[in-house]
C-alpha positions as CSV (number, residue, x, y, z in Angstrom):
1,M,-40.8,36.2,34.7
2,L,-44.5,37.2,35.0
3,E,-45.9,36.0,38.5
4,A,-48.7,36.3,40.8
5,I,-47.5,36.1,44.7
6,D,-50.1,35.4,47.0
7,A,-52.5,37.1,44.9
8,G,-56.2,37.5,45.8
9,L,-59.2,39.3,44.1
10,T,-62.2,40.1,45.7
11,I,-65.3,41.9,44.2
12,G,-67.9,42.9,46.6
13,R,-68.5,40.0,48.8
14,A,-67.2,37.5,46.1
15,R,-63.6,36.2,46.9
16,L,-62.5,35.1,43.1
17,L,-59.0,34.3,44.1
18,D,-57.3,33.8,47.4
19,G,-53.7,33.5,48.0
20,V,-52.5,32.2,44.5
21,T,-49.1,32.1,43.8
22,A,-48.0,31.1,40.1
23,A,-45.3,31.7,37.8
24,V,-44.8,31.8,33.9
25,R,-41.3,31.2,33.3
26,P,-39.2,32.0,30.2
27,G,-38.8,28.9,27.6
28,R,-41.7,27.3,29.5
29,V,-45.5,26.6,28.9
30,L,-47.7,26.8,32.2
31,A,-51.1,24.9,32.1
32,I,-53.7,26.6,34.3
33,L,-56.2,23.9,35.0
34,G,-59.4,23.5,37.3
35,P,-63.3,23.2,37.3
36,N,-65.7,25.9,35.8
37,G,-65.6,28.9,38.2
38,A,-62.3,27.9,39.9
39,G,-60.5,31.3,39.1
40,K,-58.6,30.5,35.9
41,S,-59.3,33.7,33.8
42,T,-59.3,35.7,37.0
43,L,-55.8,34.6,37.2
44,L,-55.0,35.2,33.7
45,S,-56.4,38.9,33.9
46,L,-54.0,39.6,36.6
47,L,-51.1,38.0,35.0
48,S,-51.9,40.3,31.9
49,G,-52.6,43.5,33.9
50,E,-56.3,43.8,32.9
51,R,-57.0,43.7,36.6
52,R,-55.3,44.5,39.7
53,P,-55.0,42.1,42.7
54,T,-56.8,43.4,45.8
55,A,-54.1,41.2,47.8
56,G,-50.7,40.1,47.1
57,R,-48.9,41.0,43.9
58,A,-48.6,40.4,40.1
59,L,-45.2,41.3,38.8
60,L,-43.2,41.4,35.6
61,D,-39.6,41.0,36.3
62,G,-40.1,42.2,39.8
63,V,-42.1,45.3,38.6
64,A,-45.8,45.5,39.7
65,M,-48.0,45.2,36.5
66,A,-49.8,48.4,37.3
67,A,-46.7,50.5,37.2
68,I,-45.7,49.4,33.7
69,P,-47.0,51.9,30.7
70,A,-49.3,50.3,28.3
71,P,-47.2,50.7,25.4
72,R,-44.3,48.8,26.9
73,L,-46.6,46.1,28.2
74,A,-48.1,45.6,24.8
75,V,-44.3,44.4,23.8
76,R,-44.1,42.3,26.8
77,R,-47.2,40.4,26.9
78,A,-50.3,39.4,24.5
79,L,-53.6,38.1,25.8
80,V,-56.0,35.8,23.7
81,A,-59.5,35.9,25.4
82,Q,-61.7,33.2,25.6
83,H,-64.4,34.8,23.5
84,Q,-63.7,36.8,20.3
85,A,-66.4,39.6,19.9
86,V,-66.8,41.0,16.2
87,A,-68.5,44.6,16.4
88,F,-67.5,45.8,12.9
89,A,-66.9,43.7,9.7
90,F,-63.1,44.2,9.5
91,S,-61.4,41.8,7.2
92,V,-58.7,39.4,8.9
93,E,-56.0,41.5,7.4
94,E,-57.2,44.6,8.8
95,V,-57.5,43.0,12.2
96,M,-53.9,42.0,12.0
97,E,-52.6,45.3,10.9
98,L,-54.5,46.9,13.8
99,A,-52.4,44.5,16.0
100,T,-49.1,45.8,14.5
101,E,-50.3,49.5,14.2
102,P,-48.7,50.9,17.1
103,W,-45.3,50.4,15.8
104,L,-43.4,51.9,12.6
105,I,-42.6,49.0,10.4
106,R,-42.0,49.5,6.7
107,P,-45.1,48.2,4.8
108,G,-43.4,45.3,3.0
109,D,-42.2,44.0,6.6
110,R,-45.6,44.5,8.1
111,R,-47.1,42.3,5.3
112,A,-44.5,39.8,5.7
113,L,-44.9,39.6,9.4
114,I,-48.7,39.4,9.3
115,A,-48.5,36.6,6.7
116,D,-46.1,34.6,8.8
117,C,-48.1,34.9,11.9
118,L,-51.3,33.7,10.2
119,M,-49.6,30.9,8.7
120,R,-48.0,29.8,12.3
121,A,-51.7,29.9,13.4
122,G,-53.1,27.9,10.9
123,A,-55.0,31.0,9.4
124,G,-53.3,31.7,6.4
125,G,-56.2,30.9,4.1
126,L,-58.5,33.2,6.1
127,A,-56.6,36.4,5.2
128,G,-59.2,38.0,2.7
129,R,-62.1,36.9,4.7
130,L,-64.5,39.2,7.0
131,M,-64.4,38.6,10.6
132,P,-68.2,38.3,10.9
133,Q,-68.2,35.5,8.3
134,L,-65.7,33.2,10.2
135,S,-66.5,30.2,12.5
136,G,-65.9,30.5,16.3
137,G,-62.8,28.3,15.5
138,E,-61.5,30.4,12.6
139,R,-62.0,33.3,14.9
140,Q,-59.8,31.9,17.6
141,R,-57.3,31.1,15.1
142,V,-57.2,34.6,14.2
143,A,-56.8,35.9,17.7
144,F,-54.1,33.6,18.2
145,A,-52.4,35.0,15.0
146,R,-53.1,38.6,16.0
147,A,-51.4,38.1,19.5
148,L,-48.3,36.5,17.8
149,A,-48.2,39.6,15.6
150,Q,-48.6,41.9,18.4
151,L,-45.3,40.5,20.2
152,A,-43.5,40.2,17.0
153,A,-44.4,43.8,15.7
154,G,-43.3,45.2,19.1
155,R,-39.9,43.6,18.9
156,H,-39.4,44.3,15.2
157,G,-36.2,46.3,14.7
158,R,-36.0,47.1,18.3
159,D,-33.9,45.9,21.4
160,V,-36.4,44.7,24.0
161,A,-35.2,43.9,27.2
162,G,-36.5,40.8,28.8
163,P,-38.6,38.2,27.1
164,S,-42.5,38.4,25.9
165,Y,-45.3,36.4,27.3
166,L,-48.1,34.6,25.6
167,L,-51.5,34.3,27.7
168,L,-54.1,32.1,26.0
169,D,-57.7,31.6,27.8
170,E,-59.0,28.3,26.5
171,P,-57.7,28.8,23.0
172,T,-58.8,25.4,22.1
173,A,-62.4,25.5,22.9
174,S,-64.0,26.0,19.6
175,L,-61.3,24.0,17.5
176,D,-61.4,20.6,16.2
177,P,-58.9,18.2,17.3
178,A,-56.5,18.8,14.3
179,H,-56.5,22.5,15.1
180,Q,-56.0,22.1,18.8
181,H,-52.8,20.2,18.2
182,H,-51.7,23.0,15.6
183,L,-52.5,25.8,17.8
184,L,-50.7,24.4,20.8
185,R,-47.7,23.2,19.0
186,A,-47.6,26.7,17.4
187,A,-47.4,28.0,21.0
188,R,-44.5,25.8,22.0
189,D,-43.0,26.6,18.7
190,W,-43.1,30.1,19.7
191,V,-41.8,29.6,23.3
192,E,-38.9,27.7,21.9
193,R,-38.2,30.2,19.2
194,T,-38.6,33.3,21.2
195,G,-37.4,32.3,24.6
196,G,-40.8,33.8,25.9
197,G,-43.2,32.1,28.3
198,C,-46.7,31.1,27.9
199,A,-49.7,30.3,30.3
200,V,-52.7,28.6,28.7
201,I,-56.1,27.6,30.4
202,L,-57.3,24.1,29.2
203,H,-59.9,21.7,30.3
204,D,-58.3,18.9,28.1
205,L,-55.8,17.3,30.7
206,T,-54.3,15.3,27.8
207,L,-53.4,18.1,25.7
208,A,-52.0,20.1,28.9
209,A,-49.9,16.8,29.7
210,R,-48.7,16.9,26.1
211,Y,-47.9,20.5,25.5
212,A,-47.1,22.1,28.9
213,D,-44.1,21.8,31.1
214,D,-45.8,23.0,34.3
215,G,-49.2,22.8,35.7
216,L,-51.2,24.8,38.3
217,L,-54.7,23.3,39.5
218,L,-57.1,25.6,40.8
219,A,-60.2,24.9,43.1
220,G,-62.4,27.3,44.8
221,G,-60.0,30.4,43.9
222,R,-57.2,28.6,45.6
223,V,-54.1,26.3,44.3
224,A,-54.9,22.6,44.9
225,W,-51.7,21.5,43.1
226,T,-48.8,22.6,41.2
227,G,-45.8,20.9,39.8
228,A,-44.5,19.3,36.5
229,M,-47.5,18.7,34.3
230,T,-46.6,15.0,33.5
231,G,-46.6,14.5,37.2
232,L,-50.3,15.5,37.9
233,P,-51.6,13.0,40.4
234,V,-54.9,11.3,39.7
235,P,-56.1,11.4,43.4
236,V,-55.8,15.2,43.3
237,L,-57.9,15.6,40.0
238,E,-60.5,13.2,41.6
239,R,-60.8,15.4,44.6
240,V,-61.0,18.5,42.7
241,F,-63.3,17.5,39.8
242,G,-65.6,14.8,42.0
243,T,-65.3,12.4,39.4
244,A,-62.8,9.1,38.9
245,F,-60.1,9.4,36.3
246,V,-57.8,7.0,34.7
247,R,-54.3,8.0,33.7
248,L,-52.6,6.0,30.6
249,D,-48.9,6.3,30.2
250,L,-48.4,6.0,26.5
251,P,-44.8,5.3,24.7
252,E,-42.7,8.5,25.3
253,A,-43.2,10.3,22.0
254,E,-47.0,10.0,22.5
255,G,-47.3,11.3,26.3
256,V,-49.8,11.0,28.8
257,V,-53.8,10.4,28.4
258,Y,-56.1,11.4,31.3
259,A,-59.5,10.4,31.1
260,A,-62.6,11.1,33.1
261,T,-64.9,7.7,33.7
262,G,-67.9,9.8,34.7
263,R,-67.9,7.7,38.0
264,A,-68.1,9.4,41.3
265,A,-64.7,10.0,42.8
266,A,-64.6,8.0,45.9
267,S,-62.7,10.9,47.8
268,G,-65.4,13.3,47.2
269,K,-65.1,16.8,45.7
270,I,-63.4,19.6,47.1
271,N,-66.0,22.4,47.7
272,C,-65.4,25.0,44.9
273,E,-68.0,27.5,45.9
């Protein structure tokens, strides 16, 4: 399990996270929710090992993230950042090859692995393109494919103890509705195929309810609510976001719809400063 226990992060005088406990469990998808500045990306940075908590702990299978060597960590977790910087005119194929380069794989197997991950990410038609030529949404799909390839290559022909974890920071922000569903279905499929766990930051509560098992709602760097994603209460949403919400329960196969009405919430808003 990948988890933060009573984790906090303070930089200078700014307390970005305060006493946050969260768990990404094998075989499950965790949606991390909350207003802008609530600490969502900060929490993901602790779970990925990019940052160390200044209080509490971030653990992978009970071991501090900071104590795990980078090569081993690269096999166990992959992070898709919110923004995809393009510094060089690499092709999509070259970017994918770089993700798999640390591990010795036969060239034919490497090509097949890369093609499979691009296909699963809905980016199969982008293989020959240069990264600077891609739209923001296309880059995001390639970044998702790259994360899949990193984890798959690390396990190719090897016996790796413990599941892997996919960490996605607003992966649907630049995507059209069809590709939003495609990417989240692909993440869900990866969890079910591999037995790994996934944490995904989302602002679309309807997508979160459809694809995630568990939910964690942050406000002001603290946990405002956690539980089964389909049980997210409207009153809690209204307190956190300061706007009224409507919840529509659709037929079982279609899930739940959460809609913000734009009206001020009667309960007011939690102070997220």
